[in-house]
ROSE-964171 format. One record per residue: x negated, y negated, z of N, C-alpha, C in turn; residue in one letter. Coordinates in steps of 0.2 Angstrom, whole numbers, plus 5000, padded with zeros to 4 digits. Each point is the difference from the previous one (the first is absolute). Example, Ala and Ser with C-alpha at 12.3 -4.5 7.8 and 13.67 -1.06 7.14 Angstrom:
BEGIN
493450285039500449945000499649945000A/500249954996499649945001500449955003S/
! end
This chain:
BEGIN
489250635103500750015000500250064996M/500450055004500250064996500649984996E/500050034994500549994995500450074999R/500650005000500450064997500449984994T/499850044995500449994993500450064999V/500650004998500450064999499750034994P/500150075000499850044995500550054997T/500250045004500650054998500649964999T/500149955005500649964999500149974993E/499549984997500049974994499950044993S/500050075001499950044995500549994994E/500650005002500649994995499949934996E/499849955004499949944996499450004996I/499550045002499450014995500250044994E/500450055001500250044995500449964995L/500549955002500349964996499649954996Y/499549975003499549964997499650044994L/499850055002499650044995500450024994R/500750025002500450024994500249954995T/500249945002500149954995499449974997Y/499549995003499449984997499750054995Y/500150065001499750054995500550004994S/500749995001500450004995499949934996L/499949955003499949934997499450004995L/499550055001499450004996500250024993R/500650034999500250024993500149944996T/499950014993500149944995500850004998T/500450045003500750004998500449985006T/500650004999500549985006500150065005E/500149985006500150055006500849995002V/500350055000500749995003500050005007R/500449955003500049995007500350075004I/500450034996500350065003499550055002R/499450004997499450055002499849985007T/500149945003499749975006500550015006L/500750014998500550005005499950055006E/499750064999500050055005499449985005E/499449984997499449985004500249935004V/500449964997500249945003500450025006H/500550044999500450025006499650045005S/499650044998499650045005499549955004G/499949944998499649955004500349985006M/500750015001500449985005499849935002K/500149954995499849935001500549975006S/499649965004500449965005500549964997L/499949974994500549964996500550044996L/499950064999500550044997500150075003H/500250005006500150065004500550054998P/500549984996500550044998500050024992D/499350004998500050014993500250074997A/500050055005500250074998500750015002R/500349955003500750015002500549994994A/500650045001500549994994500349935000M/500149975006500349945000499549944999Q/500249954997499649944998499649975006P/499449984999499649965005500149934998D/500549965002500149944998499449955002L/499750015005499449955002499550014995A/499850064998499450014995500349974993A/500650014999500249984993500049925000L/500249975005500149935000499349975000M/499550035004499349985000499750004993Y/500250054996499750014993500349954996A/500749995000500349954996499849935001L/499849985006499849935001499349994997L/499650064999499349994998499950024992R/500650004997500050024993500449944996L/499949994994500449954996500750034999P/500549965000500750024999500150054994E/499649994995500150044994499850075000C/499750025006499750075001500550054998I/500749995001500550054999500050014992L/499849964996500150004993499350034997D/499550005004499350024998499950075000V/499750034995499850074999499250015001Q/499649954998499350015001499749945003Q/499650015005499649955004499350014998V/499649954998499450004997499649955005V/499450025002499649965005499349994996M/499849935000499349984998499849945003G/499349995000499749945003500149934997Q/500250004994500049944996500450014994S/500349944997500350014993499650034995P/499349995000499650024995500050085000E/500050035007500050075000500750034997V/500549975001500650024996500049994993F/499749954998499949994992499650054997S/499450025004499650054997500350075000R/500550015004500450065000500550014995A/500149944997500650004994500649975003G/500149975005500649975003500149934997F/499549974997500049934997499949955006G/500349944999499949955005500650005005D/499950045006500550015005500349935003V/499549954999500349935003500549974996T/500250034994500549974996500750045002T/499950055004500650045003500349955005W/500650025002500449975006499650015006Q/499849945004499650015006500650015005E/499950055005500550025005499650005006V/500449995006499750005006500450045005T/499750025006500350035005500149965006A/500650005004500149965005499550005006P/499750065001499550015006499350024998A/499850004994499450024998499749954995R/499449975001499749964994499650054996R/500350014994499650044995500249984993R/499649974996500249984993500250064996R/500650004997500350054996500449974994C/499950044995500449984994500450064997Y/500649984998500550054998500249994992Y/499850064997500250004993500750044999N/500549964999500750025000500150054995Q/499749994994500150054995499750075001D/499450005003499750065001500150035007G/500449975004500150025007499450015004D/499549964999499350005003499949945005T/499750025006499849955004499350005001L/499649944998499350005001499849965006A/499650035004499849975007499349995000C/499849935001499349995001499850025007L/499450035001499850035006499349975002I/499949985006499449975002499550055003A/500250065002499550055003500450065001S/499750055002500350075001500649995006R/500049955004500549995005500749994997S/500049974994500649994996500350074998D/499550044998500350074998500250045007I/499749995005500250035006500749975003D/500149944998500749975001500550024995D/499850004994500650004995500250084999L/499550045000500250074999500550035005I/499949995007500550025005500649974999P/500049934999500649964999500550034995I/499750024994500350024994500350075002L/499650045003500250075002500650005005T/499949965005500649995005500649984996A/500049954996500549974996500450064996L/499650044997500350054996500350055004Q/499750025005500350055005500749985002I/500049945003500649975003500649994995E/499849974994500549994995500350064997L/499650055000500250074997500550035005N/499949995007500550025004500649974999K/500049934999500649974998500350034994F/499650014995500350034993500350075002H/499750045004500350065002500749995003R/500049965005500749995004500549964995L/499849964996500549964996500350054994L/499650054998500250054995500650045003S/500150005006500650045003500649964998R/500049944998500649964998500049945005G/500249954998500049945004500749975001K/500149965005500649975001500249954994P/500649994998500249964995499849935001A/499549974996499749945002499550005005G/499450004999499550015005500149945005I/500049944998500149955005500449944996S/500249965004500349944997499449945000E/499949984994499449954999500249945004V/499549985004500049935003499950005008G/500150065003499950005007499950075003A/499550015004499950075003500650035004P/500449955003500550025004500650044996A/499950004993500550024996499950074997S/499550045003499850074998500650045000F/500150044995500550055000500050055006T/500550015003500050055005499750074997A/499650035003499750074998499349994997G/499849944998499350004997499550025005L/500149975006499550025005499950075001D/500650045000500050075001499750034995S/500249984994499750034994499350004999L/499749945002499349995000499650025006L/500450025005499850035007499549955003E/500349935000499649955003500549965004V/499849965004500549955004500249944996S/500649975002500249954996499549945001N/499749995006499549955001499450014995D/499850064999499550014995500249984993D/500650014998500349984994500049934999L/500149965006500049935000499349974999E/499550045003499349984999499850014993R/500250054997499850024993500449954995L/500649985002500349954996499749935000Y/499749995006499649935001499450004995A/499750064998499550004996500250004992I/500550044999500250004993500549954998W/500449975005500549954998500550024995G/500149964995500550014995499950064996D/499450025000499850064996500150075004N/500349995005500150065005500450054996F/500649984997500450054996499650034994D/499749964996499750024994499450055002A/499649985005499550055002500250065002N/500550015004500350065002500350044994L/500349974996500250034994499550034996E/499449964999499450024996499750075004L/500049995006499750065004500450065000I/500649994999500550065000499950034993A/499849974995500050024993499450054999T/499449985003499550054998499549995006R/499650065001499549995006499449964997P/499649975005499449964999499550054998L/499649994995499450044998499549954998D/499649975004499549954999499450034998L/499649974996499350024998499649955001R/499350015002499549955002499450024996V/499649954998499450004997499549955003Q/499450025001499449965002499649994994L/499949944997499649994994499350005002L/499849975005499350015002499949995008S/499650055002499950005008499349985001G/499649984996499349985001499949945005S/499550015004499849945004499849944996L/499750014994499849954996500649954998S/500550044998500649964998500349965006E/500050035006500249965006499649945001Y/499350014999499549945001500149954994R/500250024994500149964994500649965002R/500550035002500749965002499849955005A/499650025005499949955006499649944997T/499550024996499649944997500449964996H/500550024996500449964996500449955005T/500250035005500449965005499649955003W/499350015001499649955003499849954995W/499950024994499849954995500549944999N/500750025001500549955000499949955005T/499850025006499949955006499449964998I/499450034998499449964999500149954994V/500450024995500249954994500449945003Q/500450025005500549945002499649965005T/499650035005499649965004499350025000V/499649974995499350024999499649995006P/500149955004499649995006500050055005A/500550055000500050055005499450055000I/499750004994499550054999499349985003S/500049935002499449985003500149975007E/500650015003500249975006500150055006S/499949985006500250045006500750015000P/500250065002500750025000500350045006V/500649985002500350045005500550044996Y/499950075001500550054996500650015005F/500649994997500650025004500550044996V/500250065003500550044997500649995004S/500549974997500649995004500650004995S/500349954999500649994995499949944996N/500549984996499949944996500449945003T/500350005006500449945002499749985007H/499950045005499949975007499449965001S/499450024997499449965001500049934996L/500350004994500149944997500549965003V/500550025003500549965004499749975006N/499650045004499749975006499449954998V/499750004994499549964999500249944996L/500550014996500349944996500649975003A/500450045003500649975004500549974995G/500150034994500549974995500750015003Y/500250065002500750015002500149955006P/499549995005500249965005500149924998L/499749984995500149944997500749994996R/500350064999500750004997500650015005Q/499949995006500550015005500649974999A/500149944997500649974999500350044994S/499750024995500250034994500350075003Q/499750035004500250075003500649995004L/500049945004500649995004500750004996S/499949964994500650004995500150074998G/499550044998500250074998500350045005F/499949995006500350045005500849985001L/500149944998500749985000500550034995E/499750034995500350044995500450065002Q/500650024997500350065002499650065000P/500150045005499650065000499450005004G/499949945003499449995004500249995008N/500650025002500249985006499650025006A/499850064999499550035006499449975000G/499649984995499449975000500149935002L/500649964998500149945002500149995008L/500350055003500150005007499350015003N/499650044998499450015002499549945000E/500149964994499649944999500249955006W/500749995001500249965005499850015007K/500050075001499850025007499249985001D/499650014994499349995001499949925001I/500449964996499949935001500249975007Q/500550045003500249985007499750045005H/499550044999499650035005500450065003G/500550034996500450055003499850074997R/499550004996499750064997499350015001S/499850065002499250015000499750004994E/500350014994499750004994499649944998S/499550014997499549954998500249964994N/500049945000500249954995499750014994R/499350015000499650014994500250064996E/500050065004500150064997500750004997N/500549975003500750004998500049964993F/499649954999500049964994499750044995L/499450035001499750054995500550054998Y/500450035004500450054998500649974996Y/500349945002500549974996499749984993V/499449985000499749984993500050064996W/499850065002500050064996500750014997K/500549995004500750014998500249954995K/499849945001500249944996499750014993F/499450024999499750004993500350064996I/500350045004500350064996500749984997Q/500349945002500649984997499849954994T/500549994995500049964994499749935002P/500349975005499849945002499349995003L/499850055004499350015003499550014995G/500250044995499550024995499649944996A/500449955000499849944997499449975004A/499950025006499549975004499450045000H/500050064997499450045000499449964997I/500149974994499549964996499749945005A/500549975003499849955005499550025005S/500250065003499550035005499450014997Q/500050034994499350024997499649944999A/500349954997499649944999499749975006A/500450005006499849975006499450045003D/500150074999499450045002499449994996E/500149994994499449994996499649935002R/500449955002499749945002499650015006S/500250055004499650025006499550055000L/499850024993499550044999500250085001G/500650014999500350075000500250024993I/499750054998500150034993500350075000T/500650014998500350074999499850034994R/499850065000499750044994500450065000I/500550014995500350064999499550054996P/500250064999499650054996500550034995S/500149964994500550024995499850064996P/499350025000499850064996499750055004R/500150005006499750055005500550025005S/499850035005500450035005500349945004F/500550005003500449955003499849985007D/499449965000499749975006499949934999V/500449965002499949924999499449985005E/499749954998499449975004500249935001A/499749975005500049935001499349985003Q/499849954997499349975002500249935003V/499749995006500249945004499349975001I/500049934998499449965001500149975007D/499650025005500149975007499849935000L/499649974996499849935000500649964997S/500550024997500549964997500750005004R/500050045005500650015004500149935004L/500649995001500249945003500250025008N/499649975004500150025007500749995003P/500349944997500749985003500550054998D/499950044994500550054998499950075003Y/499550015003499950075003500550015006V/500250065000500550025005499849975007D/500549975003499949965007499750055005P/500250065000499750055005499250004999R/499849994994499250004999499749935002L/500449954998499749935002500049995007R/500450035004500050005007499450035003Q/499750054997499450045003499449994997R/499949974994499449994996499949934998I/499449975000499949944998499850014992D/500549974996500050024993499749944996L/499749955003499749944997499450014996H/499750065001499450024997500150044994R/500650024998500250044995499749984993L/500049934999499749984993499350024999P/499650015006499350025000499950084999Q/500650035000499950084999500050024993R/499450014998499950024993500050084999Q/500650025001500150084999500850014998A/500150064997500650024998500350055004F/500750015000500350055002500350044994I/499850064999500350054995500550045003L/500649984999500650045003500350044995N/500150075001500350044995500650035003I/500550024996500650045002499850075001D/500050025006499750065002500250064996Y/499450034998500150064995500250065003P/500150054996500250075002499450055001L/499850025006499650055001499349994997G/499750044996499350004998499949944996Q/500549974997499949944996499649945004A/500150015007499749955005499350004999A/499750075000499350014999499749974994Y/500450014994499749974994500049935000N/500549975003500149924999499549975005I/499950025006499549975004499350014998L/499950064997499350014997499949964995T/500549994995499949954994499949935003E/500449985004499949935003499349995003A/499850045005499449995003499450004996S/500050034994499550014995499949934996E/500649965000500049954995500249935003H/499949995007500149945003499349985003V/500049935002499349985002499950035007G/500450015005499950035006500750025003Q/500150055003500650025004499949985007I/500449955003499949985007500550045004L/500550034998500450035004500550044996G/500250065003500550044997500650015005V/500649984998500650015004500650034997Y/500250055003500550054997500749995004I/500549994997500749995003500450044996M/500450055003500550044996500550045004G/500550034997500550035003499750075003K/500350035005499850075002500650035004A/500050065000500550045004499650015007A/500450005005499850005006500350065004S/499650045004500250065003500249985008L/499849945002500149985007500349935001N/500049954994500249945001500749994997A/500349945000500749994997499949964994V/500550004996499949964994499949925002V/499549974997499949935001499449995005G/499750055003499450005004499449994995D/499549985003499349994996499550055003V/499750044996499550055003499449984997M/499550005005499349984999499550065001I/499850034994499650065001499349995001P/499650045004499350005000499750064997G/500450054999499850064997500450024994V/499850024995500450024994499750074997V/500550055000499850064996500350004993H/499650014995500149994993500150074997D/500650024998500150064996499750004994E/499849954997499750004993499350025001H/499649975004499350025001499950055006S/500550015004500050055006499549975005Q/499849934999499649975005500449975006N/499749995006500349975005499649935001T/500349954999499649935001500149975006Y/499549985003499949965007499849934998L/500349955002499849934999500349955005Y/499749955000500249945004500549964997Q/500650015002500649964997499949935003N/500049954995499949935003500649975003C/500650044999500649985003500250045007F/500349975005500350045005500649975001N/500450035005500749985002500049925001A/499549985003500149925002500049964994S/499750034994500049964994500649994997A/500550055001500650014997500649985004V/500050025006500549985005500349935000T/499649955000500249935000500549984994P/500050044995500449994994500650045000F/500150055005500650044999500549985005M/500650014998500649995004500450065002V/500150054995500450065001499650065001F/499450014997499750065001499450005005G/499650055000499450015004499450014996A/499449985002499450024997499650055004A/499850064996499750055004499350014997L/499549995004499350014997499850065003D/499350024998499750065002500450064997N/500349994994500450064997499550044996Q/500350064998499650044995500550014994K/499749994994500450004994499850064995A/500550034997499950054995500249984993L/499550004996500149984993500250064996T/500750014998500250054996500049994993V/500050064996499950004993500749984996R/500550015003500749994998500550005005G/500649974999500550005005500450065001T/500050044994500350075001499550055002F/499449995001499550055001499850015007L/500550005004499950025007500650045002Q/499850055005500550045003500149995007S/500550025003500149985007499450035004M/499850074999499550035003499349965000R/499949984994499449964998500049935004Y/500549975000500149935004499950025007M/500350055003500050025007499250015002D/499650034996499350015002499749935001V/500149964995499749935001500349965006F/500650015001500349965005499750025007Y/499950075001499750025006499349985001R/499649984994499449985000500049925001E/500649975001500049935001500149954994G/500150044994500149964994500749984999Y/500249935001500749985000500249954994T/499549984996500049954995499950034993D/500550014996500050044994500149954994I/499550004996500049954994499650034994E/499949964995499750034994499449964997M/499749955003499549964997499449995005E/500050005006499449995005499450044998A/500150074999499550044999499649984994G/500350004994499749984994499649935000P/500349955004499749945001499350015004Y/500150045005499450015004499450044997L/500250044995499550034996499749954996S/500349954997499749954996499649965005A/500249985006499649965005499450045001V/500050065001499450045001499549994995F/500250004994499549994994499849934999E/500449955003499849935000499449995005M/499950055005499549995005499550045000H/500150064997499550065000499750014993R/499450024999499850014993500250074996P/500550035003500250074997500750004999T/500350044996500750015000500350035006R/500649985002500350025006500050085001H/499950025006499950085001500750035000P/500050065001500650045000500050055006V/500650005004500150045005499549995006N/499949935001499649985006500349955004E/499749995006500249955005499549944998I/500349954998499649944997500149945004V/499449975002499949955005500049934995N/500449965001500049944996499949945004L/499750015006499949945005499349964997Y/500049945001499449964998500149984993G/500649994997500149974993499749935000L/499749984994499849934999500649954998P/500650035000500649964999500650025004F/500549965001500550015004500550054997D/500350045005500450064998500650005004L/500650004997500650005005500650044996G/500450045004500550044997500649995004I/500649984998500649995003500650044996L/500450045004500550034997500749995003H/500549984997500649995003500550064999Y/500350025005500450064999500749994996A/500050044995500649994995500550065001S/499850065003500450055001499750055006D/500450045002499850055006500250074998T/499750034996500250064996500150065005P/499750005006500250065005500749995003L/500249945000500749995003500550024995N/499949974993500650014995499749994994K/499850054996499749994993500449954996A/500650005001500449964995499949935000R/499749975005499849935000499549984996N/499650054997499549994995500349984994L/500750014999500349984994500149934999G/499949965005500149935000499649964995A/500349964996499649974995499549945003G/500249975005499649945003500249995007S/499649965003500249995007500549945001L/500350005005500549945001499749945002S/500449955001499749935002499650015007Y/500250045004499750015007499350044998F/500050044995499450034998499449954998G/500249944998499649954997499649985006M/500250005006499749985006499350035001D/500050074998499350045000499649984995A/500349994994499649984994499749935001T/500349955002499749945001499649995006Y/500150045005499550015006499350024997A/500050054996499450034998499749954995A/500449974996499749954995499749945003T/500349985005499849945004499350025004L/500050065002499450025004499450004995A/500150034993499550004995499849934998I/500549964999499849934998499749965006A/500150015006499749975005499350025001Q/499950074999499350025000499649974994R/500250004994499649974995499949925001I/500549975002499949925001499649985006L/499950055005499749985006499350035000S/499850044995499350035000499549944998L/
! end
């Protein structure tokens, strides 16, 4: 197979990478302003107007959604692999600081209000490739706001309480549309006025510091994460395991079925004010007037329900029910933010499994299945390699590796499922060829709204900002339409699980003939070539769950029927 990999088209991206990694080797802080020019010169697909005088609201909102809300008050961002790394560097116990989160990025961060410092735990260099461009984009765009606001603002930037009350002239002053202001208001909410006031008073001048960039520290952090799992479920170290990288809700829902057994409780929740749209959909499903799947709808409503004060009281009941079925949830309180779940197949109740699986598989032999499912909340980039390598070295036997995650698609629509058989990995520069155990027929029976596209080619990128239009166009012409961040590192680990050497670099790698099952499914969460701004979405809608659960059911069916 002939492979074409861009060279000149990626020179600006390579320059950006070399620049910030060389700067981060210093033992002192690095000012983000030193990266602004090389960031802009990259001509990122996600930040096309970095050099423009007018704000790029799509890039700004993407960055805001992936950083904690306190970022406007932060002056210094410090990255390290574990609390111990911060302690050795003189920051003390950062876990005693305020823990802060971002709406659309899982990264454990702690904020020291007195020192204006944000401490971020990183699992691999992929966190650096994600965090540095996001911080740079944020500073570029907020300083555009600062420059425009320094001209003078309308009396009263907005009326607190509703985006419709923006003062006439704010959109003109900031050189953005009123629609964009409303989207920004949706992110900042009641802090909209205060944030703009703060931005107007001073430019943003962030500083970053990497405490340790050694591979040994990443391995140490991964080993700490794994030890928590073994201490919680010791039997996993001697048992056969199906490794699944997905999320923390869908696989457990379809195997334990707890939300389905709470249908009457959820019906009452839908009767409450503010749920009229969902209630109408529920009635249409019950009377056969809607194509929507009943089980998927209940899973979606359950997620909404437990986010309310009334529903939060049921979280403990769900956890207890899951434990009785051999499902153990394992958080990672002193490591990077990747929750794990260990599922004992022999203890599952066949009557509670999602009815779509019960109709297709004889589950009465489940009590005889002496194996575990290790399901992890999909990690970011190179952390996938570290985690699968650690797991494969310390369990009895790996029976299968199944990867499900979000991806950008250059040819599908949001909600479709892409099934690749070729993956080019920007980390290793390898092109991996393998037999995907899934095809379209494995997913299509569980889909209502989207389509399943098999025989696709996936590109594993190093970071969401680290692509340009020219770079993507070259891959698109070579047939790569599935853009994501984890498949390549996972396949590098798979290579080492099967071969006696470390994975190669810049080769075409044949992974056919593996002694265990391998399947990769991606559901399209955005289409960047159509409109970069839809990358700013924090999560998929209810209809997006159709693809998520179709992929989950395909994985569960594969494991239960082997």
